[in-house]
C-alpha positions as CSV (number, residue, x, y, z in Angstrom):
1,M,31.6,-97.9,-226.1
2,P,31.4,-95.9,-229.4
3,T,34.4,-96.5,-231.6
4,D,33.7,-94.5,-234.8
5,P,34.5,-90.8,-234.9
6,P,31.8,-88.5,-236.0
7,P,31.7,-87.2,-239.6
8,L,33.4,-83.9,-238.7
9,V,36.5,-85.7,-237.4
10,R,36.5,-88.0,-240.4
11,R,36.4,-85.1,-242.8
12,L,39.6,-83.5,-241.4
13,P,42.6,-83.8,-243.8
14,E,46.0,-85.0,-242.7
15,Q,47.8,-82.3,-240.8
16,Y,50.7,-81.5,-243.1
17,F,53.0,-79.9,-240.5
18,T,52.5,-82.8,-238.1
19,R,53.8,-85.1,-240.8
20,L,56.6,-82.7,-241.7
21,L,57.7,-82.4,-238.0
22,A,57.6,-86.2,-237.6
23,A,59.8,-86.7,-240.8
24,T,62.2,-84.0,-239.5
25,A,62.5,-85.6,-236.1
26,A,63.3,-89.0,-237.7
27,A,65.9,-87.4,-239.9
28,R,67.5,-85.5,-237.0
29,E,68.0,-88.8,-235.2
30,A,69.7,-90.5,-238.2
31,P,73.5,-90.7,-238.2
32,G,75.4,-88.1,-240.0
33,P,76.3,-84.3,-239.8
34,R,74.1,-82.1,-237.8
35,F,70.6,-81.9,-239.3
36,L,69.6,-78.4,-240.4
37,D,65.9,-77.6,-240.7
38,L,64.6,-75.1,-243.3
39,G,61.2,-76.8,-243.4
40,R,59.3,-75.0,-240.7
41,G,58.5,-71.3,-240.4
42,N,59.0,-70.8,-236.6
43,P,60.4,-67.3,-236.0
44,D,63.8,-67.4,-234.2
45,I,63.9,-63.6,-233.4
46,P,62.2,-62.8,-230.1
47,P,59.4,-60.2,-229.7
48,P,60.1,-56.5,-229.0
49,A,61.4,-55.8,-225.6
50,H,58.6,-53.3,-224.8
51,A,56.0,-56.0,-225.7
52,L,57.7,-58.4,-223.3
53,A,57.8,-55.8,-220.6
54,A,54.1,-55.0,-220.9
55,L,53.3,-58.7,-220.7
56,H,55.4,-59.2,-217.6
57,A,53.9,-56.0,-216.0
58,S,50.4,-57.3,-216.6
59,V,51.3,-60.7,-215.1
60,D,52.9,-59.1,-212.0
61,A,50.1,-56.6,-211.4
62,G,48.5,-58.9,-208.9
63,P,44.9,-59.7,-208.0
64,D,43.8,-56.1,-207.5
65,A,44.6,-55.1,-211.1
66,P,41.5,-54.2,-213.2
67,P,40.7,-56.7,-214.6
68,W,42.3,-59.4,-212.5
69,V,44.8,-60.9,-215.0
70,H,44.2,-64.5,-214.2
71,G,40.5,-64.3,-214.4
72,Y,38.3,-64.5,-217.6
73,P,39.3,-61.7,-220.0
74,P,36.7,-59.8,-222.0
75,F,35.5,-62.3,-224.7
76,Q,35.7,-59.6,-227.4
77,G,39.2,-58.5,-226.4
78,L,40.3,-55.5,-224.4
79,P,38.8,-52.2,-225.8
80,S,42.2,-50.6,-225.7
81,L,43.7,-53.5,-227.8
82,R,40.9,-53.1,-230.4
83,D,41.7,-49.3,-230.5
84,A,45.4,-50.1,-231.0
85,I,44.6,-52.4,-233.9
86,A,42.5,-49.7,-235.6
87,E,45.3,-47.1,-235.0
88,R,48.0,-49.4,-236.5
89,Y,45.9,-50.1,-239.5
90,W,45.5,-46.4,-240.1
91,L,49.3,-45.8,-239.7
92,D,50.4,-48.7,-241.8
93,H,47.7,-49.0,-244.5
94,G,45.7,-45.8,-244.4
95,V,42.6,-47.8,-243.5
96,R,40.1,-46.4,-241.0
97,L,38.4,-49.1,-238.9
98,D,35.5,-48.9,-236.5
99,A,37.1,-50.7,-233.5
100,Q,33.6,-51.7,-232.2
101,R,32.2,-53.2,-235.3
102,E,35.1,-54.0,-237.6
103,V,37.6,-55.7,-235.3
104,A,37.6,-59.2,-233.8
105,V,40.3,-60.4,-231.4
106,I,41.0,-64.1,-232.0
107,P,43.3,-66.7,-230.3
108,G,45.7,-66.9,-233.2
109,T,45.1,-66.6,-236.9
110,K,45.2,-70.3,-237.5
111,T,42.1,-70.4,-235.3
112,G,40.8,-67.4,-237.2
113,I,41.1,-69.4,-240.5
114,M,38.8,-72.1,-239.1
115,V,36.3,-69.6,-237.5
116,V,36.0,-67.5,-240.7
117,A,35.2,-70.7,-242.7
118,L,32.6,-71.6,-240.1
119,A,31.1,-68.1,-240.2
120,A,31.0,-67.9,-244.0
121,A,30.4,-71.4,-245.4
122,A,28.0,-74.3,-245.0
123,P,27.4,-77.7,-246.5
124,G,26.7,-77.4,-250.2
125,T,28.8,-74.3,-250.7
126,Q,32.4,-74.0,-251.8
127,V,35.4,-72.4,-250.2
128,V,37.9,-71.4,-252.9
129,L,41.5,-71.9,-251.7
130,P,44.8,-70.7,-253.4
131,D,46.8,-73.4,-255.1
132,P,49.6,-73.5,-253.9
133,G,48.6,-72.2,-250.5
134,Y,48.9,-72.6,-246.8
135,P,48.2,-76.3,-245.9
136,D,45.8,-75.6,-243.0
137,Y,43.3,-73.8,-245.2
138,P,41.5,-77.1,-246.1
139,S,41.0,-77.8,-242.4
140,G,38.6,-74.9,-242.1
141,V,36.6,-76.1,-245.1
142,A,36.3,-79.6,-243.5
143,L,35.1,-78.1,-240.2
144,A,32.5,-76.1,-242.0
145,G,31.3,-79.2,-243.9
146,A,31.8,-77.2,-247.1
147,E,33.5,-78.3,-250.3
148,A,37.0,-77.2,-251.3
149,A,37.6,-75.6,-254.7
150,T,40.8,-74.0,-255.9
151,V,42.0,-70.9,-257.6
152,R,45.2,-71.5,-259.6
153,L,48.1,-69.2,-258.8
154,D,49.8,-68.6,-262.1
155,P,53.6,-69.1,-261.9
156,T,54.0,-67.2,-265.2
157,A,52.1,-64.2,-263.7
158,S,54.0,-63.8,-260.4
159,W,51.7,-66.4,-258.7
160,Q,48.6,-64.1,-258.9
161,P,45.2,-65.7,-258.9
162,D,43.7,-67.0,-262.2
163,L,40.1,-66.3,-261.3
164,E,38.9,-67.9,-264.5
165,S,40.3,-71.2,-263.3
166,I,37.8,-71.4,-260.4
167,R,35.1,-74.1,-260.7
168,A,32.7,-73.4,-257.9
169,P,28.9,-73.4,-258.6
170,N,28.0,-72.0,-255.1
171,P,31.0,-70.2,-253.7
172,A,30.8,-68.9,-250.1
173,L,34.3,-67.7,-249.6
174,L,37.5,-66.9,-251.6
175,V,40.8,-67.0,-249.7
176,L,43.9,-65.2,-250.8
177,N,47.3,-64.7,-249.0
178,Y,49.9,-62.0,-249.9
179,P,52.7,-61.8,-249.3
180,A,52.2,-65.4,-250.2
181,N,53.1,-68.6,-248.3
182,P,54.7,-70.6,-249.9
183,S,55.5,-68.6,-253.1
184,A,56.9,-65.6,-251.3
185,V,55.4,-63.0,-253.8
186,A,53.5,-59.8,-253.1
187,A,50.1,-58.9,-254.5
188,R,50.1,-57.1,-257.8
189,S,48.0,-54.0,-258.7
190,G,44.5,-55.1,-259.5
191,T,44.6,-58.5,-257.8
192,F,42.4,-57.5,-254.8
193,A,40.0,-55.4,-256.9
194,A,39.4,-58.3,-259.3
195,A,39.0,-60.8,-256.4
196,A,36.5,-58.5,-254.6
197,A,34.5,-58.1,-257.8
198,W,34.5,-61.9,-258.4
199,A,33.2,-62.4,-254.9
200,R,30.6,-59.7,-255.0
201,E,29.2,-60.9,-258.3
202,R,28.6,-64.4,-256.7
203,G,27.4,-63.4,-253.3
204,A,30.6,-64.7,-251.6
205,W,33.0,-63.3,-249.1
206,L,36.7,-62.5,-249.7
207,L,39.2,-63.4,-247.0
208,H,42.8,-62.0,-247.2
209,D,45.4,-63.6,-244.9
210,L,47.9,-60.9,-244.2
211,A,50.2,-63.1,-242.0
212,Y,53.4,-61.5,-243.3
213,D,52.5,-57.8,-243.0
214,R,55.5,-55.5,-243.5
215,L,57.8,-58.4,-244.3
216,T,58.6,-57.4,-247.9
217,F,61.8,-56.6,-249.8
218,D,63.0,-54.7,-252.9
219,G,60.3,-52.1,-252.7
220,H,57.4,-54.6,-252.7
221,E,54.5,-53.8,-250.4
222,A,52.5,-55.9,-248.0
223,R,49.1,-54.4,-248.9
224,S,45.8,-54.6,-247.1
225,V,42.9,-55.8,-249.1
226,L,40.8,-53.1,-247.3
227,A,42.9,-50.3,-248.7
228,E,41.6,-51.3,-252.2
229,E,38.5,-49.2,-253.2
230,G,35.4,-51.2,-253.3
231,T,36.4,-54.1,-251.0
232,R,34.9,-53.1,-247.7
233,D,31.5,-54.7,-248.2
234,V,32.8,-58.1,-249.1
235,A,36.3,-58.4,-247.6
236,V,37.8,-59.3,-244.3
237,E,41.5,-59.6,-243.4
238,L,43.3,-61.8,-240.9
239,W,46.4,-60.3,-239.3
240,S,49.1,-62.1,-237.2
241,P,51.8,-60.8,-234.9
242,S,53.5,-64.2,-235.2
243,K,55.8,-63.2,-238.0
244,V,56.1,-59.4,-237.8
245,Y,56.6,-59.3,-234.0
246,G,57.9,-62.9,-233.4
247,M,54.9,-63.9,-231.3
248,A,54.1,-67.2,-232.9
249,G,53.6,-68.9,-229.5
250,W,51.4,-66.2,-228.1
251,R,48.3,-67.4,-230.0
252,I,46.6,-64.0,-230.6
253,G,45.7,-62.2,-233.8
254,F,42.7,-60.3,-235.2
255,L,40.2,-60.2,-238.0
256,V,39.1,-56.8,-239.5
257,G,36.8,-55.7,-242.2
258,A,33.2,-56.2,-243.3
259,P,31.1,-55.8,-240.1
260,E,28.6,-58.6,-240.9
261,L,31.3,-61.3,-241.2
262,V,33.4,-59.9,-238.3
263,G,30.3,-59.9,-236.2
264,R,29.7,-63.6,-236.9
265,V,33.3,-64.4,-236.0
266,R,32.9,-62.5,-232.7
267,Q,29.8,-64.5,-231.9
268,L,31.7,-67.8,-232.6
269,V,34.6,-66.7,-230.5
270,D,32.2,-66.0,-227.6
271,H,31.1,-69.6,-227.8
272,L,34.4,-71.3,-228.6
273,T,37.3,-69.7,-226.7
274,A,36.3,-67.2,-223.9
275,G,38.9,-64.7,-224.9
276,V,42.7,-64.4,-224.8
277,F,44.9,-64.2,-221.7
278,T,45.0,-60.6,-220.6
279,P,48.8,-60.2,-220.4
280,V,49.1,-61.5,-223.9
281,Q,46.7,-58.8,-225.1
282,R,48.6,-56.2,-223.1
283,G,51.9,-57.3,-224.8
284,L,50.4,-57.1,-228.3
285,E,48.9,-53.7,-227.5
286,A,52.3,-52.5,-226.5
287,A,53.8,-53.9,-229.7
288,L,51.2,-52.2,-231.9
289,R,51.5,-48.8,-230.1
290,G,55.2,-48.8,-229.3
291,P,58.3,-48.2,-231.5
292,Q,58.3,-50.1,-234.7
293,D,62.1,-50.1,-235.2
294,G,62.2,-53.8,-234.4
295,V,60.1,-54.5,-237.5
296,A,62.7,-53.0,-239.8
297,E,65.5,-54.8,-238.0
298,R,63.6,-58.1,-238.3
299,R,63.0,-57.5,-242.0
300,A,66.7,-56.7,-242.5
301,V,67.7,-60.0,-240.9
302,Y,65.5,-62.0,-243.2
303,D,66.7,-59.9,-246.2
304,R,70.3,-60.8,-245.3
305,R,69.4,-64.5,-245.0
306,R,67.5,-64.6,-248.3
307,G,70.6,-63.1,-250.0
308,V,72.8,-65.8,-248.6
309,L,70.5,-68.6,-249.6
310,V,69.6,-67.3,-253.1
311,D,73.2,-66.4,-254.0
312,A,74.5,-69.9,-252.9
313,L,71.9,-71.7,-255.0
314,R,72.3,-69.5,-258.0
315,G,76.1,-69.9,-257.7
316,A,75.5,-73.7,-258.1
317,G,73.5,-73.1,-261.3
318,A,70.1,-73.5,-259.7
319,E,67.2,-71.3,-260.7
320,I,65.4,-69.5,-257.8
321,A,63.6,-66.3,-257.6
322,A,64.5,-63.8,-254.8
323,P,61.6,-63.7,-252.3
324,E,59.5,-60.6,-252.5
325,G,58.1,-61.1,-249.0
326,T,57.6,-63.5,-246.1
327,F,60.5,-65.4,-244.6
328,Y,60.5,-68.2,-247.1
329,A,62.1,-68.9,-250.5
330,W,60.1,-70.9,-253.1
331,W,62.4,-73.2,-255.2
332,K,61.6,-75.2,-258.3
333,L,63.7,-78.3,-257.6
334,P,66.1,-79.3,-260.4
335,E,65.4,-82.5,-262.3
336,G,66.1,-85.6,-260.2
337,V,66.2,-83.6,-256.9
338,T,63.5,-84.2,-254.3
339,A,62.9,-82.9,-250.8
340,E,63.4,-86.4,-249.4
341,R,66.8,-86.7,-251.1
342,L,67.9,-83.3,-249.7
343,M,66.8,-84.4,-246.2
344,T,68.7,-87.7,-246.3
345,E,71.8,-86.8,-248.4
346,A,72.4,-83.1,-247.6
347,R,70.7,-83.4,-244.2
348,V,68.7,-80.3,-244.8
349,G,65.0,-80.3,-244.1
350,V,62.8,-78.5,-246.6
351,A,59.0,-78.4,-247.0
352,P,57.9,-80.4,-250.0
353,G,55.8,-78.3,-252.3
354,I,53.2,-80.9,-252.9
355,G,52.0,-80.3,-249.4
356,F,50.8,-76.8,-250.5
357,G,48.6,-78.1,-253.3
358,A,48.9,-79.7,-256.7
359,G,50.5,-76.4,-258.0
360,G,53.4,-77.0,-255.6
361,E,54.5,-80.4,-257.1
362,G,58.2,-80.3,-257.9
363,W,58.8,-77.3,-255.6
364,A,60.2,-76.8,-252.1
365,R,59.7,-74.1,-249.5
366,L,62.8,-73.0,-247.6
367,S,62.5,-71.1,-244.4
368,L,64.7,-68.2,-243.4
369,A,63.4,-68.2,-239.8
370,T,66.5,-70.0,-238.5
371,P,69.8,-68.5,-237.3
372,D,72.2,-66.9,-239.7
373,A,74.9,-69.6,-239.4
374,D,72.4,-72.4,-240.0
375,V,71.0,-70.7,-243.1
376,A,74.5,-70.2,-244.5
377,E,75.5,-73.8,-243.8
378,A,72.3,-75.2,-245.2
379,A,72.7,-73.0,-248.3
380,E,76.2,-74.5,-248.9
381,R,74.9,-78.0,-248.5
382,L,72.0,-77.4,-250.9
383,A,74.4,-75.9,-253.4
384,R,76.7,-78.9,-253.3
385,A,73.7,-81.2,-253.6
386,V,72.6,-79.6,-256.9
387,G,75.8,-78.2,-258.2
């Protein structure tokens, strides 16, 4: 019986969130006050009511509904959903999309990250990842058999990419993410144009991960890379309803942009996943086409929570920037304070910054996707721990 895993499996990095969840579970079981978890970004606000109603209506439509909802869905997504995606992009970003050529429906944007890497990169090429950045990006690089390179996000320049820091002789893909996880900043003017020019000059693709669309504060914008002039030939963008509509468990999202790379992704999806459950597509379509009041309400909740957290830490003398977007705060830990110490002594879970790359060492990511009372109590405990 074979015992050695194939090279693809051996290349995979440790799954950061699996380790984080295990540490959180162990801390929760330890004796002491109730453990409060600010380590994971799992939205606690439910999806819009009209999206849930559309999902239920599709499930209840019965076997005579066209198409039968429990059969195989269209591999490329429902045409009406692709149209709704294009319409929402025009309304939110002023970007006109060809729903037939520039939109791919995918089973979650985490899957999308992997599939884009497979569609763009190959052994002997480099995928350039933001540092610090989302910990699952390296998994896509490993699956593609490519090499990981990094672009330093400069903390003295609002965590924008230092393109001169890239060391990649044969780049295939450059990945950016704004509003940024974990640093909670928005893209600055010129960031996307410079990144697109960098990619074009080297024959590479540019992927922008717009996971936190519309979740920004203090006048900052969640901008689409496709709205930047001169990006449409080299750029694609991943979009997720997980955060903006609270649909993290629905496992659906989409990729839009350059038809060549979108077409490759659609081809891979045909082979890998066989589509997304029809009622889930109907629910997302309803969310995209329906009232958007819930987005503003959701943003207001996160805005309120970030104020509670930031005010408490600043009141204790800690230095922390107010998040510009996402539902995270990015905190440079004071001297002598570690994420592990906060977990054991304050009984508050935070995500250690080193898990997001070398640029995150000494930092911690704090999630606002937990009930108001828990954020307030956790903020008080953290303030006492460092005050």
